[in-house]
C-alpha positions in Angstrom: 48.9 40.3 107.1 49.0 43.1 109.5 49.7 43.3 112.9 47.5 45.0 115.3 47.4 45.6 118.7 44.9 46.7 121.3 46.7 48.5 124.6 43.9 49.2 126.9 44.7 51.5 130.5 44.3 51.1 134.2 41.3 53.4 133.3 39.4 51.5 130.6 40.4 53.6 127.3 41.8 51.1 124.7 43.8 52.5 121.9 44.5 49.8 119.1 48.9 50.2 117.5 49.9 49.5 114.3 52.9 47.5 115.0 54.6 48.0 111.9 54.1 51.4 111.9 55.2 51.9 114.8 58.4 50.4 114.4 59.0 52.5 111.5 58.1 55.3 112.5 60.6 54.7 115.2 63.4 53.6 113.3 62.6 57.1 110.9 63.5 59.2 113.8 66.3 57.2 115.0 67.8 57.8 111.1 66.7 61.5 111.6 69.1 61.8 115.2 71.5 60.1 113.4 71.9 61.9 110.4 71.3 64.9 112.6 74.6 64.0 114.6 76.5 62.9 111.8 76.0 66.2 109.9 76.6 68.4 113.2 80.5 66.2 112.6 80.6 67.5 108.8 82.5 70.2 107.7 86.0 72.2 107.7 87.1 70.5 110.8 85.6 67.2 111.5 84.2 65.8 114.7 83.9 62.2 115.5 80.1 61.3 116.1 81.7 59.9 119.7 82.8 64.0 120.2 80.1 65.3 119.4 77.5 63.4 121.8 79.6 63.7 123.9 79.6 67.7 123.5 76.5 67.7 123.0 76.2 66.1 126.1 78.7 69.1 128.0 81.1 66.8 128.2 83.3 68.5 124.9 86.2 70.7 125.5 86.0 74.6 124.4 86.5 74.9 121.2 84.4 71.7 120.4 81.4 73.6 122.8 81.9 77.0 120.1 81.7 74.7 117.1 78.9 72.2 117.7 76.3 74.5 119.9 76.9 77.6 118.0 77.7 76.9 114.7 76.3 73.5 113.5 72.9 72.5 116.1 71.2 75.5 115.1 71.6 74.9 111.3 70.9 71.0 112.4 67.5 71.9 113.8 66.5 73.9 111.6 67.0 71.5 108.9 65.2 68.8 111.6 62.0 71.0 111.8 61.4 72.4 108.4 61.8 68.9 107.5 59.3 68.3 110.1 56.9 70.5 109.2 57.2 70.9 104.7 56.9 66.3 105.4 54.0 66.8 108.3 52.8 69.9 106.1 52.6 68.0 103.1 50.9 64.7 104.6 47.7 67.0 105.6 47.2 68.8 101.8 47.2 65.3 100.3 45.4 64.2 102.5 42.2 66.5 102.6 43.0 66.6 98.1 43.0 63.1 98.1 45.6 63.5 95.6 49.1 62.5 95.4 50.5 65.4 94.2 48.7 67.9 96.8 51.8 69.3 97.9 52.8 73.1 98.8 55.1 72.9 96.0 52.1 71.6 93.7 49.6 74.1 94.9 51.2 77.2 95.4 52.2 78.0 98.8 55.6 77.5 98.0 55.7 80.2 95.6 53.4 82.8 97.9 55.7 82.6 100.9 59.1 83.4 97.8 56.7 86.8 96.8 56.4 87.7 100.4 60.5 87.5 101.1 61.4 89.2 97.4 59.3 92.1 97.8 61.1 92.7 101.6 63.9 92.1 99.5 63.0 93.9 96.4 60.9 96.7 96.7 62.0 97.3 100.5 65.4 96.2 100.8 64.6 94.4 104.1 67.0 92.6 106.4 66.8 89.1 107.0 64.5 89.2 110.1 61.4 91.3 107.5 62.2 88.4 105.3 61.2 86.1 107.0 58.5 88.2 107.8 57.4 88.4 104.8 57.9 84.4 103.9 55.5 84.0 106.4 52.9 86.8 105.2 52.9 85.6 102.0 52.4 81.6 102.5 49.3 82.5 104.7 48.1 85.1 102.3 48.1 82.5 99.5 47.1 79.7 101.3 44.2 82.1 102.4 43.2 83.3 98.9 43.4 79.4 97.8 40.8 78.4 99.9 38.2 80.9 99.1 38.4 80.7 95.5 38.1 77.3 96.2 35.4 77.0 98.6 31.8 76.4 96.9 29.9 74.6 99.8 32.7 73.0 101.2 36.4 72.3 99.8 37.1 69.1 98.1 40.1 67.4 96.5 40.3 68.3 92.6 39.2 71.5 92.8 41.4 73.0 95.6 44.5 71.2 93.7 43.2 73.0 90.8 42.4 75.8 91.9 45.8 75.8 93.4 47.7 74.8 90.5 46.4 78.4 89.0 47.2 80.3 91.8 50.5 79.2 91.3 51.2 80.5 88.2 49.8 83.4 88.7 52.2 84.1 92.3 55.5 82.4 89.5 54.3 85.4 87.5 55.0 88.6 89.9 58.0 86.7 91.3 59.5 86.6 88.1 58.1 90.4 87.7 60.0 91.1 91.5 63.0 89.6 89.8 62.7 91.9 86.9 62.7 94.8 89.2 65.6 93.9 91.1 69.4 95.0 90.8 72.1 92.8 90.8 72.6 92.6 94.2 69.0 92.3 95.3 68.6 89.4 92.3 71.3 87.8 93.9 70.5 87.5 97.4 66.9 86.2 96.1 68.2 83.7 93.7 70.2 82.3 96.6 66.9 82.5 98.8 64.3 80.7 95.7 66.9 77.6 95.9 66.1 76.5 99.8 69.6 76.6 102.5 70.2 76.1 105.1 73.5 77.7 105.1 73.9 80.5 108.1 71.3 79.6 110.1 71.0 80.1 114.0 69.4 80.1 117.2 66.9 83.2 115.8 65.5 80.8 113.2 65.4 78.0 116.0 62.9 79.3 118.1 60.0 80.5 116.2 60.1 77.0 114.3 60.1 75.4 118.0 58.1 77.0 119.5 55.2 76.5 116.1 56.0 72.9 116.4 55.2 72.5 119.7 52.2 74.1 119.4 50.4 72.9 116.1 52.4 69.2 115.9 49.9 67.9 119.0 47.0 69.9 117.3 47.2 67.8 114.1 48.0 64.7 115.5 44.5 64.8 118.1 42.6 65.7 115.1 44.0 63.1 113.1 41.4 60.4 113.9 38.7 62.8 112.0 41.3 63.1 108.9 41.7 59.4 108.2 38.1 59.3 108.6 37.5 62.0 105.8 38.9 59.7 103.1 35.6 57.8 103.5 34.0 60.8 102.6 32.5 63.6 103.7 28.8 62.2 104.1 29.8 59.1 105.9 32.3 61.4 108.0 29.0 63.6 108.7 26.9 60.5 109.8 29.8 59.2 112.5 30.2 62.6 114.0 32.9 64.0 112.4 32.8 68.4 111.8 33.5 67.9 108.4 34.4 71.5 107.3 35.8 72.6 111.1 38.5 69.9 110.8 38.8 70.4 107.3 39.7 74.2 108.2 41.2 73.4 110.8 44.1 71.5 109.5 44.1 73.1 106.0 45.4 76.4 108.4 48.3 74.0 110.0 48.8 72.8 107.3 49.9 76.6 106.1 51.5 77.5 109.1 53.1 75.3 109.6 54.5 75.3 105.5 54.7 79.5 105.5 57.0 79.2 108.8 59.4 76.1 107.2 60.1 78.1 103.7 60.4 81.4 105.8 63.1 79.8 107.3 65.1 77.7 105.2 63.3 79.6 101.6 61.1 77.4 99.6 63.1 73.4 100.0 61.2 71.6 97.1 59.9 68.6 96.4 60.4 67.4 100.7 56.5 68.1 101.1 55.7 66.1 98.2 58.5 63.2 99.1 58.0 62.4 102.9 54.4 61.3 102.4 54.5 58.6 100.0 57.2 56.6 101.2 56.0 57.8 104.2 53.0 55.4 103.5 55.3 53.2 101.3 57.5 51.9 104.1 54.0 52.1 107.1 52.6 49.9 104.4 49.0 51.7 106.0 46.0 53.5 105.5 45.5 57.0 106.5 47.8 59.8 106.3 50.5 58.9 107.7 50.4 61.7 110.0 53.5 60.6 112.0 55.8 58.6 110.3 55.5 61.9 107.2 56.7 64.0 109.2 59.8 61.7 110.7 60.5 60.9 107.1 60.5 65.0 106.2 62.8 65.7 108.8 65.3 62.7 108.1 65.1 63.7 104.4 66.2 66.8 104.7 69.2 66.3 106.9 70.4 63.5 104.4 69.8 65.9 101.4 72.4 68.6 103.5 75.2 66.2 104.7 74.9 65.0 100.9 75.3 68.4 99.0 78.2 69.0 102.1 80.4 65.8 101.8 80.3 65.8 97.8 80.5 69.5 97.0 81.8 70.8 100.9 80.3 73.1 103.0 77.9 75.6 101.9 78.9 75.1 98.2 75.6 73.8 96.8 72.4 74.8 98.4 70.2 71.4 100.2 67.6 73.0 97.7 69.3 71.7 94.6 69.3 68.4 96.5 66.2 67.7 96.8 64.8 69.6 93.7 67.2 66.7 92.2 66.0 64.1 93.9 61.9 65.2 94.2 62.1 65.3 90.6 63.2 62.3 89.8 60.8 60.9 92.8 57.7 62.8 90.7 58.2 61.3 87.2 58.8 58.0 89.2 55.3 58.5 90.8 53.4 60.2 87.7 55.0 57.0 85.7 53.0 54.7 88.9 50.0 56.6 88.7 49.0 56.5 84.8 50.1 52.7 84.9 47.4 52.4 87.6 45.0 54.1 85.6 44.8 57.6 88.4 45.2 59.6 86.0 
């Protein structure tokens, strides 16, 4: 049985609170912050968690201040923000498509962002900032193309997924062509970027992501009620006063922006957007898209994967995208087997 409570404000507003989901979100958020602190202390110069916290609050020595605030904190913040963006974007795509496989990895958005980055690397020998801008533009163009191709008196779940898979195949072929046009140096740079990595991230990647999340996350959460009602079907949602196509378009644009910005900051980190919403749903056991839980789960998964890669293989030896790819691939196989046994595929 679920434990729900109604909270009433002095102004007469009433909010239904799912106690289990709230506790789970709080625990996942705590796990993400704890993993972030541990990750900051991990490296060639290890720092105990207690000293990391002291330094973050301005009570560390000069050496710790430089290592924590200048070298490691930006990387961890980028990891948290990228993971949160991918987790929330994945939850939106899965809720809109009504398909557990409806994630940016499957729909082709990550491949589109990769195409934009490869174009800047191979054709224009672009700087890091230009590569980031190319990835953002590539993701947005791909998302717009998928929406237009999937439109037929509205955008519906399976049509969106099928169109996304087709676009993903086309863009993947384009990426392969761009790699064949590159020099050995450009190909090496491109392959590292395509794997997904947090190495070398600094404050220039933190601030754009932070501002984007500060705008989009509240916007998405405000429209979460409409998204949950849309799970009952478009006709019922329209009858209940939800502007279905308006809400769907708004949330699709937000999901594309979150995914493209995350990919631009860290490369196409695979499977976080696919895995985080499903794990969040299983932990909260709550119906609906579980947006906030997915956001926190994505952040936890990415920083934990980065800590694992550094702890096992050493700092910057193994890109975080490799770890998430291995873990996510195993999870995807398990999900497919589960869906097949349930008769849904």
